[in-house]
GUPATOR-63952 format. One record per residue (C-alpha): residue in three letters; x, y, z. Coordinates in steps of 0.1 Angstrom, whole numbers. Layout:
{site 'ALA', {X, Y, Z}}
...
***
This chain:
{site 'UNK', {0, 0, 0}}
{site 'UNK', {29, 23, 6}}
{site 'UNK', {37, 28, -31}}
{site 'UNK', {2, 40, -38}}
{site 'UNK', {0, 66, -11}}
{site 'UNK', {9, 103, -12}}
{site 'UNK', {47, 99, -10}}
{site 'UNK', {48, 78, -41}}
{site 'UNK', {24, 101, -60}}
{site 'UNK', {45, 130, -51}}
{site 'UNK', {76, 112, -64}}
{site 'UNK', {59, 105, -97}}
{site 'UNK', {48, 142, -101}}
{site 'UNK', {84, 154, -93}}
{site 'UNK', {98, 129, -118}}
{site 'UNK', {74, 140, -144}}
{site 'UNK', {82, 177, -139}}
{site 'UNK', {119, 169, -140}}
{site 'UNK', {114, 150, -173}}
{site 'UNK', {95, 179, -188}}
{site 'UNK', {122, 204, -177}}
{site 'UNK', {149, 180, -191}}
{site 'UNK', {132, 179, -225}}
{site 'UNK', {128, 217, -226}}
{site 'UNK', {165, 221, -218}}
{site 'UNK', {174, 195, -245}}
{site 'UNK', {152, 214, -270}}
{site 'UNK', {169, 246, -262}}
{site 'UNK', {204, 231, -266}}
{site 'UNK', {194, 214, -298}}
{site 'UNK', {184, 245, -316}}
{site 'UNK', {156, 252, -340}}
{site 'UNK', {132, 224, -349}}
{site 'UNK', {142, 223, -385}}
{site 'UNK', {178, 214, -375}}
{site 'UNK', {166, 182, -359}}
{site 'UNK', {140, 172, -385}}
{site 'UNK', {142, 139, -403}}
{site 'UNK', {161, 135, -436}}
{site 'UNK', {144, 154, -464}}
{site 'UNK', {155, 166, -498}}
{site 'UNK', {154, 202, -485}}
{site 'UNK', {177, 193, -456}}
{site 'UNK', {200, 174, -480}}
{site 'UNK', {202, 204, -502}}
{site 'UNK', {212, 227, -473}}
{site 'UNK', {238, 202, -461}}
{site 'UNK', {255, 199, -494}}
{site 'UNK', {254, 237, -499}}
{site 'UNK', {272, 241, -466}}
{site 'UNK', {296, 213, -475}}
{site 'UNK', {305, 227, -509}}
{site 'UNK', {311, 261, -491}}
{site 'UNK', {335, 243, -467}}
{site 'UNK', {314, 254, -437}}
{site 'UNK', {321, 225, -414}}
{site 'UNK', {303, 242, -384}}
{site 'UNK', {271, 246, -404}}
{site 'UNK', {273, 210, -417}}
{site 'UNK', {278, 197, -381}}
{site 'UNK', {248, 218, -369}}
{site 'UNK', {226, 204, -396}}
{site 'UNK', {233, 167, -391}}
{site 'UNK', {244, 165, -355}}
{site 'UNK', {209, 158, -341}}
{site 'UNK', {198, 134, -368}}
{site 'UNK', {193, 98, -356}}
{site 'UNK', {216, 73, -373}}
{site 'UNK', {189, 59, -396}}
{site 'UNK', {179, 94, -408}}
{site 'UNK', {215, 103, -413}}
{site 'UNK', {219, 72, -435}}
{site 'UNK', {188, 83, -455}}
{site 'UNK', {203, 117, -460}}
{site 'UNK', {236, 103, -473}}
{site 'UNK', {216, 81, -497}}
{site 'UNK', {200, 112, -511}}
{site 'UNK', {233, 127, -522}}
{site 'UNK', {253, 121, -553}}
{site 'UNK', {283, 98, -549}}
{site 'UNK', {309, 126, -549}}
{site 'UNK', {288, 146, -525}}
{site 'UNK', {287, 117, -500}}
{site 'UNK', {325, 116, -500}}
{site 'UNK', {327, 154, -496}}
{site 'UNK', {303, 153, -466}}
{site 'UNK', {321, 125, -448}}
{site 'UNK', {355, 141, -454}}
{site 'UNK', {343, 174, -441}}
{site 'UNK', {330, 159, -409}}
{site 'UNK', {363, 142, -403}}
{site 'UNK', {367, 131, -366}}
{site 'UNK', {331, 141, -359}}
{site 'UNK', {318, 115, -383}}
{site 'UNK', {296, 89, -367}}
{site 'UNK', {306, 58, -385}}
{site 'UNK', {278, 38, -370}}
{site 'UNK', {258, 52, -400}}
{site 'UNK', {275, 26, -422}}
{site 'UNK', {254, -1, -404}}
{site 'UNK', {223, 16, -417}}
{site 'UNK', {233, 23, -453}}
{site 'UNK', {220, 5, -483}}
{site 'UNK', {246, -20, -495}}
{site 'UNK', {251, -2, -528}}
{site 'UNK', {257, 31, -511}}
{site 'UNK', {280, 15, -485}}
{site 'UNK', {300, -3, -512}}
{site 'UNK', {304, 30, -532}}
{site 'UNK', {317, 48, -501}}
{site 'UNK', {340, 19, -493}}
{site 'UNK', {356, 23, -527}}
{site 'UNK', {358, 61, -526}}
{site 'UNK', {370, 68, -490}}
{site 'UNK', {406, 66, -479}}
{site 'UNK', {416, 34, -462}}
{site 'UNK', {424, 54, -431}}
{site 'UNK', {388, 64, -428}}
{site 'UNK', {376, 29, -435}}
{site 'UNK', {399, 16, -407}}
{site 'UNK', {384, 41, -382}}
{site 'UNK', {349, 31, -393}}
{site 'UNK', {357, -7, -390}}
{site 'UNK', {371, -1, -355}}
{site 'UNK', {339, 16, -344}}
{site 'UNK', {314, -9, -359}}
{site 'UNK', {303, -43, -346}}
{site 'UNK', {322, -71, -363}}
{site 'UNK', {294, -81, -387}}
{site 'UNK', {289, -45, -399}}
{site 'UNK', {327, -40, -403}}
{site 'UNK', {328, -72, -424}}
{site 'UNK', {301, -59, -447}}
{site 'UNK', {320, -26, -451}}
{site 'UNK', {353, -41, -463}}
{site 'UNK', {342, -75, -478}}
{site 'UNK', {341, -62, -514}}
{site 'UNK', {374, -42, -513}}
{site 'UNK', {404, -52, -534}}
{site 'UNK', {426, -76, -516}}
{site 'UNK', {454, -50, -511}}
{site 'UNK', {430, -24, -498}}
{site 'UNK', {414, -49, -474}}
{site 'UNK', {448, -59, -460}}
{site 'UNK', {457, -23, -455}}
{site 'UNK', {425, -16, -436}}
{site 'UNK', {430, -47, -415}}
{site 'UNK', {466, -37, -408}}
{site 'UNK', {454, -4, -393}}
{site 'UNK', {431, -21, -368}}
{site 'UNK', {440, -31, -332}}
{site 'UNK', {451, -67, -329}}
{site 'UNK', {419, -80, -312}}
{site 'UNK', {396, -62, -337}}
{site 'UNK', {416, -74, -366}}
{site 'UNK', {415, -111, -354}}
{site 'UNK', {378, -109, -349}}
{site 'UNK', {372, -93, -383}}
{site 'UNK', {394, -118, -401}}
{site 'UNK', {375, -146, -385}}
{site 'UNK', {342, -132, -398}}
{site 'UNK', {355, -128, -433}}
{site 'UNK', {366, -164, -434}}
{site 'UNK', {330, -176, -434}}
{site 'UNK', {310, -175, -466}}
{site 'UNK', {285, -146, -472}}
{site 'UNK', {249, -151, -459}}
{site 'UNK', {260, -175, -432}}
{site 'UNK', {258, -172, -394}}
{site 'UNK', {296, -167, -392}}
{site 'UNK', {294, -136, -414}}
{site 'UNK', {263, -124, -395}}
{site 'UNK', {276, -128, -360}}
{site 'UNK', {293, -103, -336}}
{site 'UNK', {326, -114, -321}}
{site 'UNK', {320, -96, -288}}
{site 'UNK', {300, -116, -263}}
{site 'UNK', {299, -123, -225}}
{site 'UNK', {309, -158, -214}}
{site 'UNK', {312, -169, -178}}
{site 'UNK', {320, -202, -161}}
{site 'UNK', {293, -222, -143}}
{site 'UNK', {310, -222, -109}}
{site 'UNK', {310, -184, -106}}
{site 'UNK', {285, -167, -83}}
{site 'UNK', {261, -140, -93}}
{site 'UNK', {282, -115, -74}}
{site 'UNK', {314, -125, -93}}
{site 'UNK', {295, -121, -126}}
{site 'UNK', {283, -86, -117}}
{site 'UNK', {317, -75, -105}}
{site 'UNK', {333, -89, -137}}
{site 'UNK', {309, -69, -159}}
{site 'UNK', {317, -37, -140}}
{site 'UNK', {355, -39, -145}}
{site 'UNK', {359, -58, -178}}
{site 'UNK', {370, -36, -207}}
{site 'UNK', {362, -59, -237}}
{site 'UNK', {325, -64, -232}}
{site 'UNK', {300, -55, -258}}
{site 'UNK', {283, -21, -253}}
{site 'UNK', {249, -37, -250}}
{site 'UNK', {237, -73, -245}}
{site 'UNK', {207, -92, -230}}
{site 'UNK', {222, -127, -226}}
{site 'UNK', {255, -141, -214}}
{site 'UNK', {266, -177, -221}}
{site 'UNK', {279, -202, -196}}
{site 'UNK', {308, -222, -210}}
{site 'UNK', {332, -250, -199}}
{site 'UNK', {370, -246, -201}}
{site 'UNK', {369, -256, -238}}
{site 'UNK', {345, -228, -245}}
{site 'UNK', {316, -252, -252}}
{site 'UNK', {282, -237, -244}}
{site 'UNK', {266, -252, -213}}
{site 'UNK', {237, -228, -211}}
{site 'UNK', {227, -192, -211}}
{site 'UNK', {218, -166, -185}}
{site 'UNK', {197, -135, -192}}
{site 'UNK', {203, -103, -174}}
{site 'UNK', {168, -102, -157}}
{site 'UNK', {174, -136, -141}}
{site 'UNK', {209, -125, -130}}
{site 'UNK', {197, -93, -114}}
{site 'UNK', {168, -110, -96}}
{site 'UNK', {191, -136, -80}}
{site 'UNK', {211, -132, -48}}
{site 'UNK', {248, -125, -51}}
{site 'UNK', {257, -159, -35}}
{site 'UNK', {237, -180, -61}}
{site 'UNK', {259, -200, -84}}
{site 'UNK', {255, -195, -122}}
{site 'UNK', {250, -232, -128}}
{site 'UNK', {219, -232, -105}}
{site 'UNK', {201, -203, -123}}
{site 'UNK', {213, -207, -159}}
{site 'UNK', {189, -220, -186}}
{site 'UNK', {200, -252, -203}}
{site 'UNK', {177, -248, -233}}
{site 'UNK', {204, -241, -258}}
{site 'UNK', {198, -230, -293}}
{site 'UNK', {232, -230, -308}}
{site 'UNK', {238, -219, -343}}
{site 'UNK', {266, -234, -365}}
{site 'UNK', {288, -207, -380}}
{site 'UNK', {284, -223, -414}}
{site 'UNK', {245, -223, -412}}
{site 'UNK', {226, -203, -438}}
{site 'UNK', {213, -170, -425}}
{site 'UNK', {177, -180, -435}}
{site 'UNK', {179, -210, -413}}
{site 'UNK', {191, -188, -384}}
{site 'UNK', {161, -165, -389}}
{site 'UNK', {138, -194, -388}}
{site 'UNK', {152, -205, -355}}
{site 'UNK', {148, -171, -340}}
{site 'UNK', {112, -169, -352}}
{site 'UNK', {104, -204, -340}}
{site 'UNK', {119, -201, -305}}
{site 'UNK', {114, -164, -300}}
{site 'UNK', {151, -158, -294}}
{site 'UNK', {167, -125, -284}}
{site 'UNK', {202, -138, -291}}
{site 'UNK', {219, -171, -299}}
{site 'UNK', {255, -184, -295}}
{site 'UNK', {274, -192, -327}}
{site 'UNK', {297, -222, -325}}
{site 'UNK', {323, -237, -348}}
{site 'UNK', {325, -273, -361}}
{site 'UNK', {340, -283, -327}}
{site 'UNK', {310, -267, -309}}
{site 'UNK', {332, -240, -294}}
{site 'UNK', {317, -205, -289}}
{site 'UNK', {329, -180, -315}}
{site 'UNK', {303, -153, -315}}
{site 'UNK', {267, -143, -310}}
{site 'UNK', {238, -133, -332}}
{site 'UNK', {212, -109, -319}}
{site 'UNK', {177, -103, -329}}
{site 'UNK', {183, -69, -346}}
{site 'UNK', {207, -86, -371}}
{site 'UNK', {180, -113, -377}}
{site 'UNK', {154, -86, -384}}
{site 'UNK', {176, -73, -412}}
{site 'UNK', {180, -108, -426}}
{site 'UNK', {143, -113, -427}}
{site 'UNK', {138, -80, -444}}
{site 'UNK', {165, -88, -470}}
{site 'UNK', {153, -123, -477}}
{site 'UNK', {117, -111, -481}}
{site 'UNK', {128, -83, -505}}
{site 'UNK', {149, -108, -524}}
{site 'UNK', {120, -132, -529}}
{site 'UNK', {97, -104, -541}}
{site 'UNK', {123, -92, -566}}
{site 'UNK', {130, -127, -578}}
{site 'UNK', {93, -134, -585}}
{site 'UNK', {93, -104, -608}}
{site 'UNK', {127, -112, -623}}
{site 'UNK', {141, -79, -611}}
{site 'UNK', {173, -93, -594}}
{site 'UNK', {194, -79, -566}}
{site 'UNK', {190, -42, -574}}
{site 'UNK', {186, -11, -553}}
{site 'UNK', {170, 23, -559}}
{site 'UNK', {204, 39, -559}}
{site 'UNK', {218, 16, -586}}
{site 'UNK', {228, 30, -620}}
{site 'UNK', {211, 23, -653}}
{site 'UNK', {241, 3, -664}}
{site 'UNK', {236, -21, -634}}
{site 'UNK', {199, -24, -636}}
{site 'UNK', {192, -28, -674}}
{site 'UNK', {212, -60, -682}}
{site 'UNK', {196, -84, -657}}
{site 'UNK', {162, -71, -666}}
{site 'UNK', {170, -76, -703}}
{site 'UNK', {179, -113, -699}}
{site 'UNK', {148, -120, -678}}
{site 'UNK', {126, -103, -704}}
{site 'UNK', {144, -123, -731}}
{site 'UNK', {134, -155, -714}}
{site 'UNK', {98, -143, -712}}
{site 'UNK', {100, -134, -749}}
{site 'UNK', {109, -170, -757}}
{site 'UNK', {80, -183, -737}}
{site 'UNK', {56, -158, -754}}
{site 'UNK', {68, -170, -788}}
{site 'UNK', {60, -206, -777}}
{site 'UNK', {25, -195, -767}}
{site 'UNK', {21, -177, -801}}
{site 'UNK', {29, -209, -820}}
{site 'UNK', {-2, -224, -804}}
{site 'UNK', {-22, -195, -817}}
{site 'UNK', {-6, -200, -852}}
{site 'UNK', {-18, -236, -853}}
{site 'UNK', {-54, -223, -851}}
{site 'UNK', {-51, -193, -873}}
{site 'UNK', {-78, -206, -897}}
{site 'UNK', {-102, -211, -868}}
{site 'UNK', {-95, -175, -856}}
{site 'UNK', {-101, -161, -892}}
{site 'UNK', {-134, -180, -893}}
{site 'UNK', {-146, -164, -861}}
{site 'UNK', {-131, -130, -851}}
{site 'UNK', {-147, -132, -816}}
{site 'UNK', {-121, -158, -806}}
{site 'UNK', {-93, -132, -809}}
{site 'UNK', {-112, -109, -786}}
{site 'UNK', {-117, -136, -759}}
{site 'UNK', {-84, -153, -760}}
{site 'UNK', {-65, -129, -737}}
{site 'UNK', {-92, -133, -711}}
{site 'UNK', {-86, -171, -708}}
{site 'UNK', {-48, -167, -706}}
{site 'UNK', {-50, -137, -682}}
{site 'UNK', {-73, -155, -657}}
{site 'UNK', {-51, -186, -658}}
{site 'UNK', {-19, -165, -653}}
{site 'UNK', {-33, -147, -623}}
{site 'UNK', {-47, -179, -607}}
{site 'UNK', {-13, -196, -612}}
{site 'UNK', {5, -167, -596}}
{site 'UNK', {-17, -168, -565}}
{site 'UNK', {-10, -205, -560}}
{site 'UNK', {27, -201, -568}}
{site 'UNK', {31, -173, -543}}
{site 'UNK', {17, -194, -515}}
{site 'UNK', {38, -224, -525}}
{site 'UNK', {71, -204, -528}}
{site 'UNK', {65, -188, -494}}
{site 'UNK', {57, -222, -478}}
{site 'UNK', {89, -236, -493}}
{site 'UNK', {110, -207, -481}}
{site 'UNK', {96, -210, -446}}
{site 'UNK', {101, -248, -446}}
{site 'UNK', {64, -253, -440}}
{site 'UNK', {57, -276, -469}}
{site 'UNK', {71, -310, -458}}
{site 'UNK', {67, -340, -480}}
{site 'UNK', {38, -353, -459}}
{site 'UNK', {18, -320, -465}}
{site 'UNK', {23, -319, -503}}
{site 'UNK', {-7, -342, -513}}
{site 'UNK', {-31, -323, -491}}
{site 'UNK', {-19, -289, -504}}
{site 'UNK', {-22, -302, -540}}
{site 'UNK', {-57, -314, -534}}
{site 'UNK', {-67, -281, -517}}
{site 'UNK', {-53, -260, -546}}
{site 'UNK', {-70, -283, -572}}
{site 'UNK', {-103, -279, -554}}
{site 'UNK', {-99, -241, -553}}
{site 'UNK', {-90, -241, -590}}
{site 'UNK', {-120, -262, -599}}
{site 'UNK', {-145, -241, -578}}
{site 'UNK', {-132, -208, -592}}
{site 'UNK', {-131, -223, -627}}
{site 'UNK', {-167, -233, -626}}
{site 'UNK', {-177, -200, -611}}
{site 'UNK', {-159, -180, -638}}
{site 'UNK', {-171, -204, -665}}
{site 'UNK', {-207, -195, -657}}
{site 'UNK', {-199, -158, -655}}
{site 'UNK', {-178, -156, -687}}
{site 'UNK', {-201, -179, -706}}
{site 'UNK', {-230, -156, -699}}
{site 'UNK', {-209, -126, -709}}
{site 'UNK', {-198, -142, -742}}
{site 'UNK', {-234, -152, -750}}
{site 'UNK', {-247, -117, -743}}
{site 'UNK', {-218, -101, -761}}
{site 'UNK', {-217, -122, -793}}
{site 'UNK', {-251, -138, -792}}
{site 'UNK', {-237, -174, -793}}
{site 'UNK', {-244, -199, -766}}
{site 'UNK', {-219, -223, -781}}
{site 'UNK', {-192, -197, -778}}
{site 'UNK', {-201, -192, -742}}
{site 'UNK', {-198, -229, -736}}
{site 'UNK', {-164, -230, -753}}
{site 'UNK', {-149, -202, -732}}
{site 'UNK', {-165, -216, -700}}
{site 'UNK', {-150, -250, -706}}
{site 'UNK', {-116, -235, -714}}
{site 'UNK', {-118, -214, -682}}
{site 'UNK', {-123, -245, -661}}
{site 'UNK', {-94, -263, -678}}
{site 'UNK', {-70, -234, -675}}
{site 'UNK', {-77, -226, -639}}
{site 'UNK', {-72, -263, -630}}
{site 'UNK', {-39, -263, -649}}
{site 'UNK', {-29, -230, -632}}
{site 'UNK', {-35, -245, -598}}
{site 'UNK', {-15, -276, -605}}
{site 'UNK', {13, -257, -622}}
{site 'UNK', {14, -231, -594}}
{site 'UNK', {21, -258, -568}}
{site 'UNK', {39, -286, -587}}
{site 'UNK', {65, -264, -605}}
{site 'UNK', {79, -247, -574}}
{site 'UNK', {80, -280, -556}}
{site 'UNK', {98, -297, -585}}
{site 'UNK', {123, -268, -588}}
{site 'UNK', {130, -269, -551}}
{site 'UNK', {136, -307, -552}}
{site 'UNK', {160, -302, -581}}
{site 'UNK', {180, -277, -562}}
{site 'UNK', {169, -245, -580}}
{site 'UNK', {154, -214, -563}}
{site 'UNK', {117, -216, -569}}
{site 'UNK', {113, -179, -563}}
{site 'UNK', {136, -171, -593}}
{site 'UNK', {125, -198, -617}}
{site 'UNK', {88, -205, -611}}
{site 'UNK', {72, -174, -627}}
{site 'UNK', {83, -180, -662}}
{site 'UNK', {73, -217, -662}}
{site 'UNK', {39, -211, -646}}
{site 'UNK', {31, -183, -670}}
{site 'UNK', {41, -205, -700}}
{site 'UNK', {19, -234, -688}}
{site 'UNK', {-12, -212, -683}}
{site 'UNK', {-7, -194, -717}}
{site 'UNK', {-2, -226, -737}}
{site 'UNK', {-29, -246, -719}}
{site 'UNK', {-53, -216, -721}}
{site 'UNK', {-48, -210, -758}}
{site 'UNK', {-48, -246, -767}}
{site 'UNK', {-80, -254, -747}}
{site 'UNK', {-99, -224, -760}}
{site 'UNK', {-89, -226, -796}}
{site 'UNK', {-90, -264, -797}}
{site 'UNK', {-125, -265, -783}}
{site 'UNK', {-135, -238, -807}}
{site 'UNK', {-122, -257, -837}}
{site 'UNK', {-142, -288, -826}}
{site 'UNK', {-175, -271, -818}}
{site 'UNK', {-177, -239, -839}}
{site 'UNK', {-163, -249, -872}}
***
């Protein structure tokens, strides 16, 4: 009851007033509101005007209160040479943490343009995983020079990260972690954290290890702080270990975090020795990148960014469109077979695109669900028959519904009940084919070791076009001529 009475209420009011006074003082120190606004084209223009004039004080005032993500957005708005000018002008005042928020194409451009001395300072201030992303694409000589400028411990940790392939847990992990022996007491752990100089700046879990640095369990800070100082670590640690192999694919790591609601996970080498830690903020970035990659792959866009040049964007799109052109020619050959039928009844040319379009959209719906299920490892072999039956039933139901609807439209439009029956039957056939193609093609590609997100679209579209045209024109040739 004591905390609800007047003394507690008075404390809350005092703390609230103090907070308000603190914010007012901070606002006064920060300067006008526009100096602290988020990144906008107008702010970017003012920053670059000040940078080109060599007004370092003005530049510092404009960007000093920008949060790191907003500063990264501002840098992305600038031209490549303007980015280098800005960073060079800030000099020692540059917050290199911004490199962890930059788009990969912008980060790579800056890594190529900035002096190796600046890159070394940036790498030393970043977490190991972000530093690896910064220098991984440099020329070998430049990379070695940057590494040579780093302190010994930072260099060793970064070199270890770079030894692992891209998109693996070893490349994603941070080398800084907290490890304690099981025989320590809570008081010893707390005292160690107060005096140790090489601990990460922030962490939520620490790992309990044996003398060979094999993980025995984990201990989160909340459990540590709620335990008496005399309690032994081995008595309060959690033995539910979710270790991640350093060579594991980052998608698999993300699935483990999602499945077990992890905040962090220890990374171990082939001998099960602790080598690093992966935290949830890094996994969020992976989930975002993988989702964007799948979306781009389904459209044949490739790994491109808004900041990429025309020379980088055009060639990948050209080759994907060339593949689509080849499949379109294949569909056109089906139409060519029935050219006499089309000449006999012009209405067929009007209705053909409807059948193909409906099949293509239905196939895309099924394919999207299938590709996502495969990516999330939700489509085990035992579930495939049920999924195929479900999608076939959906295709049949929608096919019958649109057959009735389109048959009535064709009869009203062209005054031919037979034509309405032809397009209705073709609609049922094509939507069934679309459902089967949308599920079976991604599964087959996945079993063969190909990425279904990249390869499925062109095959599904080809099937629905060819089947749609052949069914519609073939039935028309039988019933209308």
